[in-house]
TORPA-4810 file (N, C-alpha, C, O; in nm, 3 decimals):
<nodes>
NODE_1_-1.397_-4.933_-0.141_-1.480_-4.839_-0.068_-1.399_-4.713_-0.040_-1.282_-4.719_-0.002_X
NODE_2_-1.465_-4.598_-0.059_-1.395_-4.472_-0.038_-1.440_-4.405_0.092_-1.546_-4.434_0.146_X
NODE_3_-1.354_-4.314_0.138_-1.380_-4.239_0.261_-1.309_-4.105_0.250_-1.229_-4.083_0.159_X
NODE_4_-1.339_-4.017_0.343_-1.273_-3.886_0.349_-1.163_-3.892_0.453_-1.188_-3.919_0.570_X
NODE_5_-1.041_-3.868_0.409_-0.925_-3.868_0.498_-0.930_-3.747_0.590_-0.954_-3.634_0.547_X
NODE_6_-0.907_-3.773_0.718_-0.895_-3.667_0.818_-0.768_-3.692_0.898_-0.715_-3.803_0.899_X
NODE_7_-0.721_-3.589_0.965_-0.611_-3.604_1.060_-0.639_-3.514_1.180_-0.676_-3.398_1.165_X
NODE_8_-0.622_-3.571_1.297_-0.620_-3.493_1.419_-0.476_-3.457_1.449_-0.388_-3.542_1.440_X
NODE_9_-0.451_-3.331_1.484_-0.316_-3.284_1.508_-0.310_-3.224_1.648_-0.393_-3.142_1.686_X
NODE_10_-0.210_-3.267_1.724_-0.183_-3.209_1.856_-0.042_-3.152_1.849_0.050_-3.218_1.801_X
NODE_11_-0.025_-3.029_1.898_0.105_-2.964_1.890_0.115_-2.857_1.997_0.016_-2.815_2.057_X
NODE_12_0.236_-2.814_2.020_0.263_-2.702_2.110_0.319_-2.590_2.025_0.426_-2.604_1.966_X
NODE_13_0.248_-2.480_2.018_0.284_-2.370_1.928_0.427_-2.321_1.950_0.494_-2.279_1.855_X
NODE_14_0.475_-2.326_2.075_0.610_-2.280_2.105_0.718_-2.367_2.039_0.828_-2.319_2.014_X
NODE_15_0.686_-2.493_2.013_0.785_-2.587_1.961_0.761_-2.631_1.818_0.849_-2.690_1.755_X
NODE_16_0.645_-2.604_1.765_0.607_-2.661_1.636_0.561_-2.552_1.541_0.474_-2.472_1.573_X
NODE_17_0.621_-2.549_1.425_0.576_-2.458_1.320_0.466_-2.530_1.242_0.492_-2.594_1.140_X
NODE_18_0.344_-2.519_1.293_0.233_-2.599_1.242_0.209_-2.575_1.093_0.169_-2.668_1.022_X
NODE_19_0.232_-2.455_1.045_0.208_-2.430_0.902_0.305_-2.510_0.816_0.268_-2.553_0.706_X
NODE_20_0.426_-2.531_0.862_0.521_-2.616_0.788_0.477_-2.761_0.790_0.493_-2.833_0.692_X
NODE_21_0.421_-2.804_0.903_0.367_-2.941_0.912_0.252_-2.957_0.813_0.244_-3.059_0.743_X
NODE_22_0.164_-2.859_0.807_0.049_-2.864_0.716_0.097_-2.872_0.571_0.043_-2.950_0.493_X
NODE_23_0.197_-2.792_0.535_0.252_-2.796_0.399_0.307_-2.935_0.368_0.286_-2.988_0.259_X
NODE_24_0.378_-2.994_0.463_0.432_-3.130_0.444_0.320_-3.232_0.428_0.329_-3.322_0.344_X
NODE_25_0.216_-3.218_0.508_0.102_-3.310_0.498_0.037_-3.299_0.361_0.004_-3.400_0.298_X
NODE_26_0.018_-3.175_0.314_-0.044_-3.157_0.182_0.044_-3.216_0.071_-0.008_-3.272_-0.026_X
NODE_27_0.174_-3.203_0.085_0.262_-3.255_-0.020_0.259_-3.408_-0.026_0.279_-3.466_-0.132_X
NODE_28_0.233_-3.472_0.088_0.233_-3.619_0.092_0.094_-3.681_0.088_0.078_-3.794_0.042_X
NODE_29_-0.007_-3.608_0.135_-0.141_-3.667_0.150_-0.248_-3.602_0.063_-0.357_-3.657_0.048_X
NODE_30_-0.218_-3.486_0.005_-0.316_-3.421_-0.082_-0.366_-3.290_-0.025_-0.338_-3.252_0.088_X
NODE_31_-0.443_-3.222_-0.109_-0.494_-3.089_-0.075_-0.594_-3.094_0.040_-0.681_-3.181_0.045_X
NODE_32_-0.579_-3.000_0.132_-0.669_-2.989_0.248_-0.788_-2.902_0.209_-0.771_-2.795_0.151_X
NODE_33_-0.908_-2.949_0.243_-1.027_-2.869_0.215_-1.106_-2.833_0.340_-1.212_-2.771_0.332_X
NODE_34_-1.053_-2.873_0.456_-1.119_-2.839_0.582_-1.012_-2.826_0.690_-0.920_-2.907_0.700_X
NODE_35_-1.027_-2.721_0.769_-0.938_-2.702_0.883_-1.020_-2.645_0.997_-1.080_-2.538_0.984_X
NODE_36_-1.023_-2.716_1.108_-1.101_-2.669_1.223_-1.030_-2.552_1.290_-0.911_-2.531_1.269_X
NODE_37_-1.103_-2.478_1.370_-1.034_-2.380_1.455_-0.937_-2.453_1.549_-0.959_-2.569_1.584_X
NODE_38_-0.831_-2.385_1.587_-0.738_-2.439_1.686_-0.799_-2.422_1.824_-0.847_-2.315_1.860_X
NODE_39_-0.796_-2.531_1.901_-0.852_-2.526_2.037_-0.746_-2.574_2.136_-0.653_-2.644_2.097_X
NODE_40_-0.759_-2.536_2.263_-0.668_-2.590_2.364_-0.690_-2.741_2.377_-0.803_-2.788_2.377_X
NODE_41_-0.581_-2.814_2.389_-0.591_-2.958_2.411_-0.575_-2.982_2.561_-0.465_-3.010_2.609_X
NODE_42_-0.686_-2.970_2.632_-0.685_-2.986_2.778_-0.777_-3.100_2.822_-0.831_-3.098_2.933_X
NODE_43_-0.794_-3.198_2.734_-0.884_-3.308_2.761_-0.816_-3.421_2.838_-0.882_-3.501_2.904_X
NODE_44_-0.683_-3.427_2.828_-0.604_-3.529_2.896_-0.462_-3.475_2.908_-0.422_-3.385_2.834_X
NODE_45_-0.386_-3.531_3.001_-0.245_-3.493_3.012_-0.153_-3.601_2.954_-0.034_-3.604_2.983_X
NODE_46_-0.210_-3.689_2.872_-0.136_-3.802_2.816_-0.008_-3.758_2.743_0.095_-3.825_2.754_X
NODE_47_-0.014_-3.649_2.669_0.100_-3.604_2.588_0.188_-3.501_2.659_0.292_-3.462_2.605_X
NODE_48_0.149_-3.457_2.777_0.221_-3.350_2.846_0.365_-3.386_2.876_0.455_-3.305_2.854_X
NODE_49_0.389_-3.506_2.926_0.525_-3.546_2.962_0.618_-3.541_2.841_0.732_-3.496_2.850_X
NODE_50_0.568_-3.586_2.727_0.649_-3.588_2.605_0.657_-3.453_2.537_0.765_-3.410_2.497_X
NODE_51_0.543_-3.385_2.524_0.536_-3.267_2.438_0.526_-3.135_2.514_0.539_-3.028_2.454_X
NODE_52_0.504_-3.141_2.644_0.491_-3.020_2.723_0.347_-2.979_2.746_0.254_-3.046_2.701_X
NODE_53_0.330_-2.869_2.817_0.196_-2.819_2.850_0.148_-2.721_2.743_0.221_-2.690_2.649_X
NODE_54_0.026_-2.675_2.758_-0.036_-2.577_2.668_-0.040_-2.629_2.524_-0.004_-2.559_2.430_X
NODE_55_-0.084_-2.753_2.510_-0.095_-2.813_2.377_-0.218_-2.760_2.306_-0.315_-2.717_2.369_X
NODE_56_-0.214_-2.764_2.173_-0.323_-2.720_2.087_-0.373_-2.839_2.006_-0.302_-2.938_1.989_X
NODE_57_-0.495_-2.828_1.955_-0.557_-2.935_1.876_-0.626_-2.875_1.755_-0.693_-2.773_1.763_X
NODE_58_-0.608_-2.942_1.641_-0.681_-2.909_1.519_-0.719_-3.040_1.451_-0.657_-3.144_1.473_X
NODE_59_-0.823_-3.033_1.367_-0.856_-3.143_1.278_-0.856_-3.088_1.136_-0.900_-2.976_1.111_X
NODE_60_-0.806_-3.167_1.045_-0.808_-3.128_0.904_-0.872_-3.239_0.822_-0.869_-3.356_0.860_X
NODE_61_-0.929_-3.200_0.709_-0.986_-3.294_0.614_-0.922_-3.271_0.478_-0.885_-3.159_0.444_X
NODE_62_-0.911_-3.378_0.402_-0.847_-3.372_0.271_-0.952_-3.381_0.162_-1.054_-3.449_0.176_X
NODE_63_-0.925_-3.312_0.053_-1.023_-3.297_-0.055_-1.057_-3.430_-0.123_-1.174_-3.463_-0.138_X
NODE_64_-0.956_-3.505_-0.164_-0.982_-3.625_-0.243_-1.012_-3.746_-0.155_-0.945_-3.767_-0.054_X
NODE_65_-1.112_-3.824_-0.191_-1.141_-3.945_-0.115_-1.024_-4.043_-0.123_-0.943_-4.041_-0.216_X
NODE_66_-1.018_-4.129_-0.022_-0.917_-4.234_-0.019_-0.986_-4.370_-0.020_-1.105_-4.381_0.010_X
NODE_67_-0.912_-4.472_-0.055_-0.958_-4.608_-0.035_-0.938_-4.641_0.113_-0.832_-4.611_0.169_X
NODE_68_-1.036_-4.700_0.177_-1.027_-4.729_0.320_-0.904_-4.812_0.356_-0.844_-4.793_0.462_X
NODE_69_-0.867_-4.903_0.268_-0.752_-4.990_0.298_-0.619_-4.916_0.297_-0.516_-4.973_0.331_X
NODE_70_-0.620_-4.789_0.258_-0.497_-4.708_0.258_-0.464_-4.654_0.397_-0.358_-4.595_0.416_X
NODE_71_-0.551_-4.673_0.494_-0.532_-4.614_0.627_-0.399_-4.654_0.689_-0.331_-4.570_0.749_X
NODE_72_-0.360_-4.779_0.677_-0.234_-4.824_0.736_-0.116_-4.748_0.677_-0.032_-4.697_0.751_X
NODE_73_-0.109_-4.738_0.546_0.004_-4.669_0.483_0.001_-4.519_0.513_0.105_-4.456_0.523_X
NODE_74_-0.118_-4.464_0.528_-0.130_-4.322_0.564_-0.077_-4.299_0.706_-0.008_-4.201_0.731_X
NODE_75_-0.110_-4.389_0.798_-0.057_-4.376_0.935_0.095_-4.385_0.933_0.161_-4.309_1.004_X
NODE_76_0.151_-4.475_0.856_0.297_-4.485_0.846_0.357_-4.356_0.789_0.465_-4.314_0.830_X
NODE_77_0.287_-4.293_0.695_0.332_-4.164_0.640_0.327_-4.055_0.746_0.419_-3.974_0.755_X
NODE_78_0.222_-4.052_0.825_0.213_-3.947_0.928_0.320_-3.966_1.036_0.367_-3.868_1.094_X
NODE_79_0.359_-4.088_1.062_0.469_-4.113_1.156_0.598_-4.053_1.100_0.677_-3.994_1.174_X
NODE_80_0.620_-4.069_0.970_0.739_-4.008_0.907_0.735_-3.856_0.918_0.839_-3.793_0.941_X
NODE_81_0.618_-3.796_0.903_0.606_-3.651_0.917_0.638_-3.611_1.061_0.713_-3.516_1.083_X
NODE_82_0.581_-3.682_1.158_0.613_-3.653_1.298_0.764_-3.659_1.322_0.821_-3.573_1.388_X
NODE_83_0.827_-3.762_1.268_0.972_-3.779_1.287_1.051_-3.665_1.224_1.153_-3.622_1.279_X
NODE_84_1.005_-3.615_1.112_1.074_-3.504_1.044_1.075_-3.378_1.130_1.169_-3.299_1.122_X
NODE_85_0.972_-3.359_1.211_0.960_-3.237_1.292_0.997_-3.258_1.438_0.966_-3.174_1.522_X
NODE_86_1.064_-3.369_1.471_1.110_-3.390_1.608_1.217_-3.289_1.647_1.288_-3.236_1.562_X
NODE_87_1.227_-3.263_1.777_1.335_-3.182_1.829_1.466_-3.257_1.814_1.464_-3.379_1.793_X
NODE_88_1.579_-3.189_1.824_1.708_-3.259_1.815_1.725_-3.372_1.917_1.799_-3.467_1.894_X
NODE_89_1.656_-3.361_2.031_1.665_-3.465_2.134_1.571_-3.582_2.108_1.562_-3.674_2.190_X
NODE_90_1.500_-3.580_1.994_1.413_-3.691_1.957_1.270_-3.680_2.006_1.190_-3.770_1.980_X
NODE_91_1.236_-3.574_2.076_1.100_-3.555_2.128_1.011_-3.500_2.017_1.050_-3.409_1.943_X
NODE_92_0.890_-3.556_2.006_0.796_-3.508_1.905_0.748_-3.367_1.937_0.729_-3.331_2.053_X
NODE_93_0.728_-3.289_1.831_0.666_-3.157_1.845_0.523_-3.160_1.794_0.447_-3.065_1.814_X
NODE_94_0.487_-3.269_1.726_0.353_-3.281_1.670_0.310_-3.428_1.675_0.390_-3.518_1.652_X
NODE_95_0.184_-3.448_1.705_0.122_-3.580_1.700_0.013_-3.575_1.593_-0.076_-3.490_1.598_X
NODE_96_0.020_-3.666_1.498_-0.077_-3.668_1.388_-0.148_-3.802_1.388_-0.085_-3.907_1.372_X
NODE_97_-0.277_-3.798_1.405_-0.358_-3.920_1.404_-0.452_-3.918_1.284_-0.551_-3.846_1.284_X
NODE_98_-0.420_-3.998_1.183_-0.508_-4.003_1.066_-0.628_-4.095_1.091_-0.627_-4.182_1.178_X
NODE_99_-0.728_-4.071_1.012_-0.847_-4.155_1.015_-0.930_-4.123_0.892_-0.885_-4.054_0.801_X
NODE_100_-1.050_-4.175_0.891_-1.139_-4.140_0.782_-1.283_-4.132_0.830_-1.323_-4.195_0.927_X
NODE_101_-1.357_-4.052_0.756_-1.500_-4.035_0.780_-1.574_-4.096_0.662_-1.539_-4.073_0.546_X
NODE_102_-1.677_-4.175_0.692_-1.768_-4.225_0.591_-1.908_-4.173_0.625_-1.925_-4.097_0.721_X
NODE_103_-2.005_-4.213_0.548_-2.142_-4.175_0.582_-2.189_-4.245_0.709_-2.291_-4.208_0.766_X
NODE_104_-2.113_-4.349_0.753_-2.158_-4.432_0.865_-2.075_-4.420_0.992_-2.124_-4.452_1.101_X
NODE_105_-1.948_-4.374_0.981_-1.864_-4.373_1.099_-1.739_-4.289_1.080_-1.713_-4.235_0.973_X
NODE_106_-1.662_-4.279_1.189_-1.529_-4.220_1.187_-1.434_-4.327_1.242_-1.456_-4.379_1.351_X
NODE_107_-1.331_-4.358_1.167_-1.234_-4.461_1.203_-1.098_-4.393_1.219_-1.058_-4.313_1.134_X
NODE_108_-1.027_-4.425_1.327_-0.894_-4.371_1.351_-0.789_-4.481_1.346_-0.817_-4.597_1.378_X
NODE_109_-0.668_-4.443_1.306_-0.553_-4.534_1.309_-0.470_-4.503_1.434_-0.467_-4.389_1.481_X
NODE_110_-0.404_-4.605_1.486_-0.323_-4.590_1.606_-0.209_-4.690_1.603_-0.216_-4.793_1.536_X
NODE_111_-0.103_-4.660_1.677_0.005_-4.757_1.697_-0.015_-4.833_1.827_0.063_-4.923_1.859_X
NODE_112_-0.118_-4.798_1.902_-0.142_-4.861_2.031_-0.254_-4.966_2.020_-0.363_-4.938_1.970_X
NODE_113_-0.224_-5.085_2.066_-0.323_-5.193_2.067_-0.415_-5.175_2.187_-0.374_-5.124_2.291_X
NODE_114_-0.538_-5.217_2.171_-0.634_-5.219_2.279_-0.744_-5.316_2.242_-0.753_-5.358_2.126_X
NODE_115_-0.828_-5.353_2.337_-0.926_-5.460_2.316_-1.022_-5.434_2.201_-1.070_-5.530_2.139_X
NODE_116_-1.052_-5.310_2.171_-1.150_-5.277_2.067_-1.085_-5.240_1.934_-1.154_-5.197_1.841_X
NODE_117_-0.955_-5.257_1.923_-0.884_-5.220_1.800_-0.852_-5.342_1.717_-0.830_-5.452_1.768_X
NODE_118_-0.849_-5.320_1.585_-0.822_-5.427_1.490_-0.684_-5.404_1.429_-0.651_-5.293_1.388_X
NODE_119_-0.605_-5.509_1.424_-0.470_-5.499_1.370_-0.474_-5.493_1.217_-0.536_-5.577_1.152_X
NODE_120_-0.406_-5.392_1.161_-0.400_-5.375_1.016_-0.267_-5.425_0.959_-0.256_-5.446_0.839_X
NODE_121_-0.167_-5.443_1.045_-0.034_-5.484_1.001_0.068_-5.374_1.025_0.032_-5.257_1.041_X
NODE_122_0.194_-5.412_1.025_0.306_-5.317_1.042_0.292_-5.230_1.167_0.334_-5.114_1.166_X
NODE_123_0.235_-5.285_1.274_0.223_-5.211_1.399_0.110_-5.110_1.403_0.106_-5.025_1.493_X
NODE_124_0.018_-5.116_1.308_-0.092_-5.019_1.300_-0.225_-5.087_1.330_-0.253_-5.197_1.282_X
NODE_125_-0.306_-5.019_1.409_-0.438_-5.067_1.448_-0.543_-4.965_1.404_-0.511_-4.849_1.377_X
NODE_126_-0.667_-5.008_1.397_-0.778_-4.919_1.361_-0.891_-4.939_1.461_-0.912_-5.048_1.515_X
NODE_127_-0.964_-4.829_1.486_-1.081_-4.837_1.572_-1.193_-4.750_1.517_-1.168_-4.643_1.462_X
NODE_128_-1.314_-4.797_1.531_-1.430_-4.713_1.505_-1.443_-4.622_1.626_-1.461_-4.670_1.738_X
NODE_129_-1.434_-4.492_1.605_-1.435_-4.394_1.713_-1.572_-4.331_1.731_-1.614_-4.303_1.843_X
NODE_130_-1.642_-4.307_1.621_-1.777_-4.252_1.623_-1.862_-4.329_1.524_-1.813_-4.375_1.421_X
NODE_131_-1.990_-4.343_1.554_-2.083_-4.400_1.457_-2.187_-4.293_1.423_-2.218_-4.207_1.505_X
NODE_132_-2.239_-4.300_1.302_-2.341_-4.205_1.259_-2.476_-4.275_1.272_-2.505_-4.371_1.201_X
NODE_133_-2.558_-4.225_1.365_-2.686_-4.289_1.396_-2.785_-4.179_1.434_-2.749_-4.083_1.502_X
NODE_134_-2.909_-4.195_1.389_-3.014_-4.097_1.418_-2.974_-3.956_1.374_-2.997_-3.858_1.445_X
NODE_135_-2.913_-3.948_1.255_-2.878_-3.822_1.190_-2.769_-3.741_1.262_-2.761_-3.619_1.247_X
NODE_136_-2.686_-3.810_1.340_-2.573_-3.740_1.403_-2.468_-3.842_1.448_-2.495_-3.961_1.462_X
NODE_137_-2.347_-3.791_1.469_-2.241_-3.877_1.520_-2.266_-3.909_1.666_-2.308_-3.823_1.743_X
NODE_138_-2.238_-4.033_1.702_-2.256_-4.082_1.838_-2.122_-4.136_1.888_-2.057_-4.214_1.818_X
NODE_139_-2.079_-4.096_2.008_-1.956_-4.152_2.063_-1.979_-4.294_2.114_-2.092_-4.336_2.138_X
NODE_140_-1.870_-4.365_2.128_-1.871_-4.500_2.184_-1.801_-4.497_2.320_-1.746_-4.394_2.358_X
NODE_141_-1.802_-4.608_2.391_-1.745_-4.612_2.526_-1.600_-4.565_2.528_-1.557_-4.504_2.626_X
NODE_142_-1.525_-4.591_2.423_-1.381_-4.560_2.419_-1.348_-4.431_2.344_-1.231_-4.398_2.328_X
NODE_143_-1.448_-4.359_2.297_-1.425_-4.236_2.220_-1.354_-4.133_2.309_-1.396_-4.107_2.421_X
NODE_144_-1.245_-4.077_2.256_-1.168_-3.976_2.329_-1.255_-3.854_2.359_-1.344_-3.819_2.282_X
NODE_145_-1.227_-3.790_2.473_-1.305_-3.674_2.518_-1.306_-3.560_2.418_-1.408_-3.494_2.400_X
NODE_146_-1.192_-3.535_2.352_-1.189_-3.424_2.256_-1.274_-3.453_2.133_-1.328_-3.361_2.073_X
NODE_147_-1.287_-3.578_2.096_-1.376_-3.615_1.986_-1.522_-3.601_2.030_-1.605_-3.553_1.954_X
NODE_148_-1.552_-3.643_2.153_-1.687_-3.630_2.207_-1.732_-3.483_2.211_-1.846_-3.451_2.180_X
NODE_149_-1.639_-3.395_2.249_-1.671_-3.254_2.269_-1.678_-3.175_2.139_-1.719_-3.059_2.140_X
NODE_150_-1.639_-3.236_2.028_-1.632_-3.162_1.901_-1.703_-3.236_1.788_-1.655_-3.238_1.675_X
NODE_151_-1.815_-3.295_1.818_-1.891_-3.371_1.717_-1.928_-3.284_1.597_-1.939_-3.333_1.485_X
NODE_152_-1.948_-3.154_1.621_-1.983_-3.063_1.512_-1.874_-3.058_1.404_-1.904_-3.042_1.286_X
NODE_153_-1.748_-3.071_1.444_-1.637_-3.073_1.348_-1.654_-3.190_1.252_-1.637_-3.175_1.131_X
NODE_154_-1.688_-3.305_1.306_-1.699_-3.425_1.222_-1.825_-3.423_1.138_-1.830_-3.485_1.031_X
NODE_155_-1.928_-3.353_1.186_-2.047_-3.331_1.104_-2.011_-3.247_0.981_-2.055_-3.277_0.869_X
NODE_156_-1.931_-3.142_1.002_-1.888_-3.057_0.890_-1.807_-3.138_0.789_-1.828_-3.127_0.668_X
NODE_157_-1.716_-3.218_0.840_-1.633_-3.300_0.751_-1.719_-3.401_0.677_-1.702_-3.421_0.557_X
NODE_158_-1.812_-3.464_0.746_-1.902_-3.561_0.681_-1.984_-3.494_0.572_-2.005_-3.553_0.466_X
NODE_159_-2.030_-3.372_0.597_-2.108_-3.301_0.495_-2.026_-3.273_0.370_-2.079_-3.276_0.259_X
NODE_160_-1.897_-3.247_0.386_-1.810_-3.228_0.270_-1.794_-3.358_0.192_-1.778_-3.356_0.069_X
NODE_161_-1.797_-3.470_0.263_-1.784_-3.601_0.198_-1.916_-3.645_0.136_-1.917_-3.708_0.030_X
NODE_162_-2.026_-3.613_0.202_-2.159_-3.660_0.161_-2.195_-3.612_0.021_-2.251_-3.688_-0.057_X
NODE_163_-2.165_-3.490_-0.011_-2.204_-3.434_-0.141_-2.141_-3.511_-0.256_-2.214_-3.552_-0.347_X
NODE_164_-2.008_-3.534_-0.258_-1.951_-3.613_-0.368_-2.006_-3.755_-0.373_-2.024_-3.811_-0.481_X
NODE_165_-2.034_-3.814_-0.257_-2.086_-3.951_-0.254_-2.222_-3.960_-0.321_-2.252_-4.054_-0.394_X
NODE_166_-2.303_-3.861_-0.295_-2.438_-3.863_-0.351_-2.438_-3.840_-0.501_-2.533_-3.875_-0.571_X
NODE_167_-2.329_-3.780_-0.552_-2.321_-3.751_-0.695_-2.274_-3.873_-0.776_-2.292_-3.877_-0.897_X
NODE_168_-2.214_-3.971_-0.708_-2.160_-4.089_-0.778_-2.272_-4.177_-0.829_-2.246_-4.280_-0.890_X
</nodes>
């Protein structure tokens, strides 16, 4: 089964050269065909202690479909990218959360276990974050606030995926 690879990126512009991160992601994960506008990441202070204040958020989509079972290895790759861009003191300058969009849902990978997450192996978990119902994405009880507030972004990404799927 195929899906459209996406990544959510959180960064602090003062500490992270995001364009270099994007180039690294493209070299390891493939050509990007969607990039959301950059927005303030003020939905939670979860990353503030580690990464600082005034964080930014973007979502990107990749051109070529992936096999859904590749999500675990993709998450491990994004961890390597995060590590490459750490500060000398070991603090991350970028957080990259990969996932995929299908015609039916949006699934995210995480290193954090929780009651609604499924273990994929090697310390990686997956969760259904949004479902596609009644012609639009619908959040679930555990959907992050920034995903809830930006459903239009995932509609755009789904539309980019929908066209190739219908042609198969």
